[in-house]
C-alpha positions in Angstrom: 11.6 -1.0 1.9 10.9 -4.7 1.6 12.3 -7.4 3.9 14.0 -10.5 2.5 12.4 -13.8 3.4 15.2 -14.5 5.9 14.8 -11.0 7.5 11.1 -11.5 7.8 11.6 -14.9 9.3 13.9 -13.5 11.9 11.6 -10.6 12.7 8.6 -13.0 13.1 10.6 -15.1 15.6 11.4 -12.1 17.7 7.8 -10.8 17.5 6.3 -14.2 18.5 8.7 -14.7 21.4 9.3 -11.2 22.8 6.1 -9.3 22.0 3.0 -11.5 21.3 2.9 -12.9 24.9 2.6 -9.4 26.3 -0.1 -8.0 24.0 -3.5 -7.1 25.4 -6.2 -9.5 24.4 -8.2 -8.9 21.2 -11.6 -7.5 21.9 -13.1 -9.3 18.9 -11.3 -12.6 18.6 -11.5 -14.5 15.3 -10.2 -17.9 14.4 -6.9 -19.0 16.0 -5.1 -18.8 12.7 -6.5 -15.2 12.0 -5.6 -14.1 15.5 -2.1 -15.4 15.2 -1.6 -13.3 12.0 -3.3 -10.3 13.6 -1.1 -10.6 16.7 2.1 -10.5 14.5 0.9 -7.2 13.0 0.1 -5.9 16.5 3.5 -7.1 17.8 5.2 -5.1 15.0 3.6 -1.9 16.4 5.0 -2.8 19.8 8.4 -3.6 18.3 8.5 -0.1 16.7 7.6 1.6 20.0 10.3 -0.5 21.8 12.9 0.5 19.2 11.9 4.2 19.1 11.8 4.6 22.9 14.3 2.1 24.1 11.8 0.3 26.3 11.2 -3.3 27.2 8.9 -5.4 25.0 6.3 -5.7 27.7 6.0 -2.0 28.2 5.8 -1.5 24.4 3.1 -4.2 24.1 1.0 -2.3 26.7 0.9 0.6 24.2 -0.9 -1.5 21.5 -4.5 -0.4 20.9 -5.0 -2.3 17.6 -7.9 -4.7 17.0 -9.8 -6.1 14.0 -11.5 -3.7 11.6 -10.7 -0.6 13.6 -9.1 1.3 10.6 -7.1 3.2 13.2 -4.0 3.4 15.2 -2.0 0.4 16.2 -0.1 1.8 19.2 0.1 5.0 21.2 2.9 5.7 23.7 4.0 8.8 25.7 7.8 8.8 26.2 8.4 11.0 29.2 12.1 11.6 28.9 11.6 13.2 25.4 8.1 14.5 26.1 7.0 12.9 22.9 3.8 11.1 22.0 4.4 8.3 19.5 1.5 7.2 17.3 2.2 4.0 15.3 0.4 2.4 12.4 2.1 -0.5 10.7 1.4 -3.6 8.7 3.3 -6.8 8.4 2.4 -8.1 4.9 4.6 -10.0 2.5 4.5 -8.9 -1.1 2.2 -5.9 -0.8 2.8 -2.2 -0.2 1.1 -0.5 2.7 -2.2 1.1 1.9 -5.2 2.4 3.9 -8.7 2.9 2.7 
């Protein structure tokens, strides 16, 4: 399912304000512009964890394990009340479908 431009804009505002400030630092920082784009994608993983587990953005951001060129998971969270481990991989890309090499 694709987001409209308006929906994507609203989502990015929420990700930047509520999730990005709480993300763990990148282990391999790049340029400020590339890091900003990467952090939006990382924040999307935290957003998914927050929505799935009904937890605060900071707690969800702590579950993010994503970094550059890791080809792996974006977030891992154990939800005690449901005894469930959530494994999240997501991409925030306009105009392209998700794919993984």
